[in-house]
C-alpha positions as protocol buffer text, in pm:
chain_id: "A"
residue {
  index: 1
  type: MET
  ca { x: 9979 y: 11880 z: 10399 }
}
residue {
  index: 2
  type: GLU
  ca { x: 9957 y: 11717 z: 10743 }
}
residue {
  index: 3
  type: ALA
  ca { x: 10138 y: 11383 z: 10770 }
}
residue {
  index: 4
  type: SER
  ca { x: 10137 y: 11108 z: 11026 }
}
residue {
  index: 5
  type: GLY
  ca { x: 10312 y: 10773 z: 11036 }
}
residue {
  index: 6
  type: LEU
  ca { x: 10100 y: 10460 z: 11060 }
}
residue {
  index: 7
  type: ALA
  ca { x: 10172 y: 10091 z: 11100 }
}
residue {
  index: 8
  type: ALA
  ca { x: 9973 y: 9808 z: 10948 }
}
residue {
  index: 9
  type: ALA
  ca { x: 10000 y: 9431 z: 10966 }
}
residue {
  index: 10
  type: GLY
  ca { x: 10049 y: 9204 z: 10664 }
}
residue {
  index: 11
  type: GLY
  ca { x: 10055 y: 9293 z: 10291 }
}
residue {
  index: 12
  type: ASP
  ca { x: 10097 y: 9659 z: 10220 }
}
residue {
  index: 13
  type: ALA
  ca { x: 10172 y: 9883 z: 10514 }
}
residue {
  index: 14
  type: VAL
  ca { x: 10062 y: 10246 z: 10521 }
}
residue {
  index: 15
  type: ALA
  ca { x: 10391 y: 10426 z: 10578 }
}
residue {
  index: 16
  type: VAL
  ca { x: 10246 y: 10778 z: 10574 }
}
residue {
  index: 17
  type: GLU
  ca { x: 9897 y: 10922 z: 10569 }
}
residue {
  index: 18
  type: ALA
  ca { x: 9873 y: 11291 z: 10485 }
}
residue {
  index: 19
  type: SER
  ca { x: 9585 y: 11531 z: 10426 }
}
residue {
  index: 20
  type: ALA
  ca { x: 9575 y: 11832 z: 10199 }
}
residue {
  index: 21
  type: PRO
  ca { x: 9484 y: 12161 z: 10367 }
}
residue {
  index: 22
  type: GLY
  ca { x: 9115 y: 12152 z: 10451 }
}
residue {
  index: 23
  type: GLY
  ca { x: 9121 y: 11771 z: 10459 }
}
residue {
  index: 24
  type: ARG
  ca { x: 8951 y: 11732 z: 10122 }
}
residue {
  index: 25
  type: ALA
  ca { x: 9217 y: 11496 z: 9985 }
}
residue {
  index: 26
  type: VAL
  ca { x: 9400 y: 11216 z: 10164 }
}
residue {
  index: 27
  type: PHE
  ca { x: 9736 y: 11079 z: 10046 }
}
residue {
  index: 28
  type: LEU
  ca { x: 9817 y: 10721 z: 10148 }
}
residue {
  index: 29
  type: LEU
  ca { x: 10180 y: 10624 z: 10092 }
}
residue {
  index: 30
  type: ARG
  ca { x: 10214 y: 10246 z: 10113 }
}
residue {
  index: 31
  type: ALA
  ca { x: 10512 y: 10012 z: 10122 }
}
residue {
  index: 32
  type: GLY
  ca { x: 10465 y: 9665 z: 9976 }
}
residue {
  index: 33
  type: GLY
  ca { x: 10621 y: 9370 z: 10157 }
}
residue {
  index: 34
  type: GLY
  ca { x: 10941 y: 9195 z: 10060 }
}
residue {
  index: 35
  type: GLY
  ca { x: 11314 y: 9252 z: 10088 }
}
residue {
  index: 36
  type: ARG
  ca { x: 11296 y: 9558 z: 9864 }
}
residue {
  index: 37
  type: PRO
  ca { x: 10951 y: 9713 z: 9907 }
}
residue {
  index: 38
  type: GLU
  ca { x: 10767 y: 9880 z: 9623 }
}
residue {
  index: 39
  type: TYR
  ca { x: 10598 y: 10204 z: 9718 }
}
residue {
  index: 40
  type: THR
  ca { x: 10258 y: 10318 z: 9598 }
}
residue {
  index: 41
  type: LEU
  ca { x: 10055 y: 10630 z: 9652 }
}
residue {
  index: 42
  type: GLU
  ca { x: 9678 y: 10653 z: 9661 }
}
residue {
  index: 43
  type: VAL
  ca { x: 9511 y: 10994 z: 9650 }
}
residue {
  index: 44
  type: VAL
  ca { x: 9149 y: 10989 z: 9766 }
}
residue {
  index: 45
  type: LEU
  ca { x: 8912 y: 11284 z: 9739 }
}
residue {
  index: 46
  type: ARG
  ca { x: 8660 y: 11325 z: 10019 }
}
residue {
  index: 47
  type: GLY
  ca { x: 8319 y: 11458 z: 9926 }
}
residue {
  index: 48
  type: ALA
  ca { x: 8151 y: 11501 z: 9591 }
}
residue {
  index: 49
  type: GLY
  ca { x: 8084 y: 11786 z: 9356 }
}
residue {
  index: 50
  type: ALA
  ca { x: 8435 y: 11843 z: 9222 }
}
residue {
  index: 51
  type: ASP
  ca { x: 8505 y: 11939 z: 8863 }
}
residue {
  index: 52
  type: LEU
  ca { x: 8657 y: 11627 z: 8712 }
}
residue {
  index: 53
  type: PRO
  ca { x: 8910 y: 11513 z: 8620 }
}
residue {
  index: 54
  type: LEU
  ca { x: 9149 y: 11631 z: 8890 }
}
residue {
  index: 55
  type: MET
  ca { x: 9528 y: 11621 z: 8898 }
}
residue {
  index: 56
  type: SER
  ca { x: 9778 y: 11613 z: 9183 }
}
residue {
  index: 57
  type: GLU
  ca { x: 10153 y: 11653 z: 9141 }
}
residue {
  index: 58
  type: VAL
  ca { x: 10387 y: 11443 z: 9356 }
}
residue {
  index: 59
  type: LYS
  ca { x: 10760 y: 11510 z: 9399 }
}
residue {
  index: 60
  type: TYR
  ca { x: 11016 y: 11293 z: 9573 }
}
residue {
  index: 61
  type: THR
  ca { x: 11384 y: 11206 z: 9563 }
}
residue {
  index: 62
  type: GLY
  ca { x: 11446 y: 10887 z: 9368 }
}
residue {
  index: 63
  type: ALA
  ca { x: 11694 y: 10610 z: 9447 }
}
residue {
  index: 64
  type: GLY
  ca { x: 11957 y: 10781 z: 9229 }
}
residue {
  index: 65
  type: GLY
  ca { x: 11920 y: 11110 z: 9417 }
}
residue {
  index: 66
  type: GLY
  ca { x: 11736 y: 11299 z: 9142 }
}
residue {
  index: 67
  type: GLU
  ca { x: 11398 y: 11464 z: 9182 }
}
residue {
  index: 68
  type: GLN
  ca { x: 11108 y: 11254 z: 9052 }
}
residue {
  index: 69
  type: VAL
  ca { x: 10780 y: 11414 z: 8948 }
}
residue {
  index: 70
  type: LEU
  ca { x: 10459 y: 11220 z: 8889 }
}
residue {
  index: 71
  type: LEU
  ca { x: 10111 y: 11339 z: 8804 }
}
residue {
  index: 72
  type: VAL
  ca { x: 9822 y: 11153 z: 8967 }
}
residue {
  index: 73
  type: PRO
  ca { x: 9489 y: 11195 z: 8785 }
}
residue {
  index: 74
  type: MET
  ca { x: 9156 y: 11129 z: 8953 }
}
residue {
  index: 75
  type: ALA
  ca { x: 8811 y: 11079 z: 8808 }
}
residue {
  index: 76
  type: ARG
  ca { x: 8492 y: 10922 z: 8927 }
}
residue {
  index: 77
  type: GLY
  ca { x: 8487 y: 10548 z: 8865 }
}
residue {
  index: 78
  type: PRO
  ca { x: 8194 y: 10308 z: 8861 }
}
residue {
  index: 79
  type: LEU
  ca { x: 8250 y: 10224 z: 9230 }
}
residue {
  index: 80
  type: GLY
  ca { x: 8401 y: 10399 z: 9527 }
}
residue {
  index: 81
  type: PRO
  ca { x: 8535 y: 10750 z: 9578 }
}
residue {
  index: 82
  type: VAL
  ca { x: 8725 y: 10972 z: 9336 }
}
residue {
  index: 83
  type: ALA
  ca { x: 9080 y: 10839 z: 9363 }
}
residue {
  index: 84
  type: GLY
  ca { x: 9407 y: 10773 z: 9183 }
}
residue {
  index: 85
  type: LEU
  ca { x: 9657 y: 10493 z: 9252 }
}
residue {
  index: 86
  type: VAL
  ca { x: 10017 y: 10499 z: 9126 }
}
residue {
  index: 87
  type: ARG
  ca { x: 10347 y: 10317 z: 9169 }
}
residue {
  index: 88
  type: LEU
  ca { x: 10634 y: 10542 z: 9284 }
}
residue {
  index: 89
  type: PRO
  ca { x: 10935 y: 10425 z: 9078 }
}
residue {
  index: 90
  type: GLY
  ca { x: 11266 y: 10477 z: 9257 }
}
residue {
  index: 91
  type: PHE
  ca { x: 11099 y: 10572 z: 9586 }
}
residue {
  index: 92
  type: THR
  ca { x: 11289 y: 10449 z: 9893 }
}
residue {
  index: 93
  type: ALA
  ca { x: 11231 y: 10453 z: 10268 }
}
residue {
  index: 94
  type: GLY
  ca { x: 11462 y: 10755 z: 10284 }
}
residue {
  index: 95
  type: SER
  ca { x: 11236 y: 10942 z: 10039 }
}
residue {
  index: 96
  type: ALA
  ca { x: 10940 y: 10932 z: 10279 }
}
residue {
  index: 97
  type: ALA
  ca { x: 11062 y: 11229 z: 10480 }
}
residue {
  index: 98
  type: GLY
  ca { x: 11090 y: 11466 z: 10185 }
}
residue {
  index: 99
  type: TRP
  ca { x: 10808 y: 11383 z: 9946 }
}
residue {
  index: 100
  type: THR
  ca { x: 10553 y: 11650 z: 9862 }
}
residue {
  index: 101
  type: ALA
  ca { x: 10214 y: 11641 z: 9694 }
}
residue {
  index: 102
  type: ALA
  ca { x: 9994 y: 11920 z: 9568 }
}
residue {
  index: 103
  type: ALA
  ca { x: 9625 y: 11917 z: 9653 }
}
residue {
  index: 104
  type: PRO
  ca { x: 9418 y: 11787 z: 9359 }
}
residue {
  index: 105
  type: ALA
  ca { x: 9303 y: 12063 z: 9123 }
}
residue {
  index: 106
  type: PRO
  ca { x: 9068 y: 12049 z: 8824 }
}
residue {
  index: 107
  type: VAL
  ca { x: 9235 y: 11984 z: 8489 }
}
residue {
  index: 108
  type: THR
  ca { x: 9169 y: 12282 z: 8264 }
}
residue {
  index: 109
  type: ARG
  ca { x: 9141 y: 12295 z: 7888 }
}
residue {
  index: 110
  type: GLY
  ca { x: 9481 y: 12345 z: 7728 }
}
residue {
  index: 111
  type: ALA
  ca { x: 9668 y: 12206 z: 8031 }
}
residue {
  index: 112
  type: THR
  ca { x: 10036 y: 12149 z: 7961 }
}
residue {
  index: 113
  type: TRP
  ca { x: 10293 y: 11931 z: 8133 }
}
residue {
  index: 114
  type: ASP
  ca { x: 10632 y: 11797 z: 8037 }
}
residue {
  index: 115
  type: ALA
  ca { x: 10583 y: 11503 z: 7796 }
}
residue {
  index: 116
  type: ALA
  ca { x: 10837 y: 11284 z: 7980 }
}
residue {
  index: 117
  type: VAL
  ca { x: 10658 y: 11345 z: 8313 }
}
residue {
  index: 118
  type: VAL
  ca { x: 10323 y: 11257 z: 8152 }
}
residue {
  index: 119
  type: ALA
  ca { x: 10468 y: 10937 z: 8000 }
}
residue {
  index: 120
  type: ALA
  ca { x: 10619 y: 10826 z: 8333 }
}
residue {
  index: 121
  type: SER
  ca { x: 10297 y: 10915 z: 8514 }
}
residue {
  index: 122
  type: VAL
  ca { x: 10074 y: 10716 z: 8279 }
}
residue {
  index: 123
  type: ARG
  ca { x: 10310 y: 10415 z: 8313 }
}
residue {
  index: 124
  type: ALA
  ca { x: 10285 y: 10448 z: 8694 }
}
residue {
  index: 125
  type: ALA
  ca { x: 9904 y: 10406 z: 8695 }
}
residue {
  index: 126
  type: LEU
  ca { x: 9821 y: 10090 z: 8890 }
}
residue {
  index: 127
  type: ASN
  ca { x: 9453 y: 10035 z: 8826 }
}
residue {
  index: 128
  type: GLU
  ca { x: 9192 y: 10078 z: 8558 }
}
residue {
  index: 129
  type: ALA
  ca { x: 9028 y: 10372 z: 8739 }
}
residue {
  index: 130
  type: THR
  ca { x: 9354 y: 10568 z: 8720 }
}
residue {
  index: 131
  type: ARG
  ca { x: 9407 y: 10473 z: 8355 }
}
residue {
  index: 132
  type: ASP
  ca { x: 9049 y: 10584 z: 8286 }
}
residue {
  index: 133
  type: ALA
  ca { x: 9127 y: 10916 z: 8456 }
}
residue {
  index: 134
  type: TRP
  ca { x: 9415 y: 10956 z: 8207 }
}
residue {
  index: 135
  type: ARG
  ca { x: 9167 y: 10895 z: 7922 }
}
residue {
  index: 136
  type: GLN
  ca { x: 8956 y: 11179 z: 8061 }
}
residue {
  index: 137
  type: VAL
  ca { x: 9259 y: 11407 z: 8104 }
}
residue {
  index: 138
  type: ARG
  ca { x: 9347 y: 11337 z: 7739 }
}
residue {
  index: 139
  type: GLU
  ca { x: 9040 y: 11535 z: 7631 }
}
residue {
  index: 140
  type: PHE
  ca { x: 9183 y: 11852 z: 7791 }
}
residue {
  index: 141
  type: VAL
  ca { x: 9535 y: 11852 z: 7644 }
}
residue {
  index: 142
  type: GLY
  ca { x: 9689 y: 11923 z: 7305 }
}
residue {
  index: 143
  type: GLU
  ca { x: 9771 y: 11670 z: 7035 }
}
residue {
  index: 144
  type: GLU
  ca { x: 10129 y: 11608 z: 7152 }
}
residue {
  index: 145
  type: LEU
  ca { x: 10025 y: 11506 z: 7504 }
}
residue {
  index: 146
  type: GLN
  ca { x: 9727 y: 11312 z: 7367 }
}
residue {
  index: 147
  type: ALA
  ca { x: 9973 y: 11103 z: 7164 }
}
residue {
  index: 148
  type: VAL
  ca { x: 10191 y: 11049 z: 7473 }
}
residue {
  index: 149
  type: ILE
  ca { x: 9892 y: 10937 z: 7680 }
}
residue {
  index: 150
  type: ASP
  ca { x: 9762 y: 10710 z: 7403 }
}
residue {
  index: 151
  type: GLY
  ca { x: 10105 y: 10553 z: 7354 }
}
residue {
  index: 152
  type: GLU
  ca { x: 10148 y: 10473 z: 7723 }
}
residue {
  index: 153
  type: LEU
  ca { x: 9794 y: 10339 z: 7767 }
}
residue {
  index: 154
  type: ARG
  ca { x: 9848 y: 10069 z: 7499 }
}
């Protein structure tokens, strides 16, 4: 992933913009305004023709020092590009130097992830397009993870 720092005026500021190898996916790490900013991450896929849904895994050090893992699903919405938007709970300015993200990959039938990571990831979804991507991911996983996704989407 190639990263560069950016500055923006007003509202949310893009703290880091990074591209996956080949430039097919762009990761936009944003800091919301205020005394204690809230960080968000948007993953945008460039180009069409991908098997959907897609999933990217993000890792960072949380405020308490422990590793945080979030899954960011992406699916085609009614408008705009294939993208996912999530809140990064516990992310701090100091975390920006060491966060990593995997390039989005197609979700395959029978995919498995840790149930706690899935629950936290569904809760982190910030918009309806990302929640809809979770509904699509649900069709590829077993009953246990389906129940986790359903519970968090309510």
